[in-house]
C-alpha positions as CSV (number, residue, x, y, z in Angstrom):
1,M,-11.8,21.7,1.9
2,P,-10.7,21.3,5.9
3,G,-14.3,21.6,7.2
4,Q,-15.2,18.9,5.2
5,D,-12.8,16.8,6.4
6,K,-13.7,13.4,8.5
7,I,-12.1,10.7,10.3
8,I,-13.5,7.7,9.4
9,F,-11.1,5.3,11.5
10,N,-8.6,6.7,14.5
11,R,-5.9,5.4,15.6
12,S,-7.3,2.7,17.6
13,Q,-9.0,1.1,14.6
14,V,-6.3,1.9,12.0
15,W,-4.2,-0.2,14.5
16,D,-6.5,-2.9,14.6
17,M,-6.7,-3.2,10.5
18,V,-3.0,-3.2,10.2
19,S,-2.7,-5.7,12.7
20,D,-5.5,-8.2,11.0
21,L,-3.9,-7.2,8.0
22,G,-0.9,-8.5,8.9
23,K,-2.3,-11.8,10.8
24,R,-4.3,-12.3,7.7
25,L,-0.9,-12.4,5.6
26,A,1.0,-14.7,8.1
27,A,-1.6,-17.0,8.1
28,A,-1.5,-17.5,3.8
29,Y,2.3,-18.0,4.1
30,P,4.0,-20.8,6.3
31,A,7.2,-19.2,8.2
32,E,9.1,-21.5,6.0
33,D,8.3,-19.5,2.5
34,P,7.4,-16.2,4.0
35,P,6.4,-13.6,1.1
36,A,8.7,-10.5,0.7
37,L,7.1,-6.9,1.2
38,V,7.0,-4.3,-1.3
39,G,5.4,-0.9,-0.1
40,I,4.7,1.6,-2.9
41,R,6.3,5.1,-1.8
42,S,4.5,6.7,0.1
43,G,1.8,5.6,1.4
44,G,2.4,1.8,0.7
45,A,5.8,2.0,2.5
46,D,5.0,2.9,6.4
47,L,1.6,0.8,5.9
48,A,4.6,-2.2,4.4
49,L,6.7,-1.4,7.5
50,R,3.9,-2.3,9.8
51,L,2.8,-5.1,8.1
52,R,6.3,-6.5,9.0
53,A,6.2,-5.8,12.2
54,V,2.8,-7.5,13.1
55,M,4.1,-10.7,10.4
56,A,8.2,-10.5,12.6
57,D,6.2,-11.5,15.9
58,I,4.2,-14.0,14.2
59,Y,6.8,-15.7,12.4
60,G,9.7,-15.1,14.6
61,Q,11.7,-13.8,11.9
62,T,11.6,-10.5,9.9
63,P,9.9,-10.9,6.5
64,E,12.3,-8.9,3.8
65,L,11.2,-5.5,2.5
66,G,11.6,-3.5,-0.2
67,L,9.9,0.2,-1.1
68,M,9.4,0.8,-4.3
69,D,9.2,4.2,-6.2
70,I,7.0,4.1,-9.2
71,T,7.1,7.7,-10.5
72,L,8.3,6.8,-14.3
73,Y,5.7,4.0,-14.6
74,R,2.9,6.1,-14.1
75,D,1.1,6.6,-17.3
76,D,0.3,10.3,-16.2
77,W,3.9,11.6,-14.7
78,T,4.1,13.9,-18.0
79,R,0.4,15.5,-16.4
80,L,1.8,15.5,-12.8
81,H,4.8,17.7,-13.5
82,H,7.6,18.4,-16.3
83,R,9.9,17.5,-14.1
84,P,8.4,14.8,-11.6
85,K,10.4,14.1,-8.2
86,V,12.0,10.6,-8.8
87,G,12.4,8.6,-5.6
88,K,14.7,5.6,-4.4
89,T,13.6,1.9,-4.8
90,E,14.8,0.1,-2.5
91,I,14.7,-3.6,-3.0
92,D,18.1,-5.4,-2.2
93,F,17.2,-9.2,-2.4
94,P,16.2,-11.2,-5.4
95,I,12.0,-11.4,-6.2
96,T,12.5,-14.5,-8.9
97,D,10.5,-17.5,-7.9
98,R,9.3,-16.3,-4.4
99,P,6.2,-14.7,-3.3
100,V,5.6,-10.9,-3.4
101,I,3.1,-9.0,-1.7
102,L,2.7,-5.7,-3.3
103,V,1.6,-3.0,-0.2
104,D,-0.3,0.5,-0.7
105,D,-2.1,2.6,1.6
106,V,-5.1,3.3,-0.7
107,L,-6.8,1.4,-3.8
108,Y,-8.8,3.9,-6.3
109,T,-8.4,3.3,-9.8
110,G,-5.8,0.7,-10.1
111,R,-3.4,2.8,-11.7
112,T,-0.9,3.0,-9.4
113,V,-1.0,-0.8,-8.8
114,R,-0.5,-1.3,-12.6
115,A,3.0,1.5,-11.9
116,A,4.1,-0.7,-9.5
117,L,3.4,-4.3,-10.9
118,D,5.1,-2.9,-14.2
119,A,7.9,-1.9,-12.0
120,L,8.2,-5.3,-10.4
121,I,8.4,-7.2,-12.8
122,D,11.1,-5.4,-14.3
123,L,13.1,-6.6,-11.3
124,G,12.6,-10.3,-11.7
125,R,9.6,-12.2,-12.0
126,P,7.8,-13.3,-8.8
127,R,6.4,-16.5,-8.2
128,R,3.2,-14.8,-7.5
129,I,2.1,-10.9,-6.8
130,E,-0.6,-10.4,-4.2
131,L,-1.9,-7.2,-3.3
132,A,-2.5,-5.5,0.3
133,V,-4.1,-2.6,0.9
134,L,-5.0,-0.7,4.2
135,V,-8.4,0.7,2.2
136,D,-9.9,0.0,-0.9
137,R,-12.3,3.2,-2.0
138,G,-13.8,1.6,-5.5
139,H,-13.9,3.6,-8.7
140,R,-11.9,0.7,-10.2
141,E,-10.8,2.4,-14.0
142,L,-8.4,-1.1,-14.8
143,P,-9.4,-4.2,-13.4
144,I,-7.3,-4.9,-10.4
145,Q,-8.6,-6.0,-6.8
146,P,-6.5,-6.5,-3.5
147,D,-6.2,-10.2,-2.3
148,F,-5.8,-8.2,1.0
149,V,-7.9,-5.6,2.6
150,G,-8.3,-3.8,5.6
151,A,-11.5,-1.9,5.2
152,V,-14.0,-1.1,2.2
153,V,-14.7,2.5,2.1
154,K,-17.7,3.8,-0.2
155,T,-16.6,7.2,-1.5
156,A,-18.0,9.7,-4.2
157,V,-15.7,10.4,-7.1
158,D,-15.8,14.0,-5.9
159,E,-14.4,12.7,-2.0
160,A,-10.5,11.1,-1.2
161,V,-9.4,9.2,1.4
162,D,-6.3,9.7,3.2
163,V,-3.8,7.6,5.1
164,L,-2.2,8.7,7.9
165,L,0.7,6.9,9.4
166,G,4.3,7.2,10.5
167,P,6.0,10.6,11.1
168,E,3.6,12.9,9.3
169,A,0.7,11.8,11.6
170,D,0.8,14.6,13.7
171,A,-2.8,14.2,15.2
172,G,-1.9,10.3,15.6
173,D,-2.8,7.1,12.7
174,Q,-5.8,8.2,11.2
175,V,-7.7,7.7,7.7
176,I,-9.9,10.3,6.9
177,L,-12.5,11.2,4.2
178,R,-11.8,14.6,2.2
179,R,-14.2,16.5,-0.3
180,R,-11.9,17.1,-3.5
181,A,-11.6,20.8,-4.0
182,D,-12.0,21.8,-7.2
């Protein structure tokens, strides 16, 4: 319900979180062996693009970036729609034997990340996979935890966290807490 929406992070706070995440990622990996960033479509894609820009400023070179659609790897895709819209996975570099940072906007149950891990492993065997998220909202159903997180937000199960980045963010970049409609 729109009347119950609450902006929990404004444009400036979102930028600070993204900048801090990018700096922590760059500090964890030397410029000689930078990780590849793989954003989970759709929210993780915009975040991965921004993290890449921050890391490029620090490294003086641009880390490789891939975008991944996980629709058919989800364990609930048949419940979501009988003809799911499958997006494009764009990873045009080898991931075998290199560090990969999987990027998503919000970590909730862990099921999206599990699906992304399955899809990523089908493409090769990375030396290491770590997870970066802008918001961890808890309520995990699987034993998945982020390695890099912008903010932890305590939520109720009937709430949702929406991260608005990129061109769809008409009101500016922000993170919104919403009460789910039943």
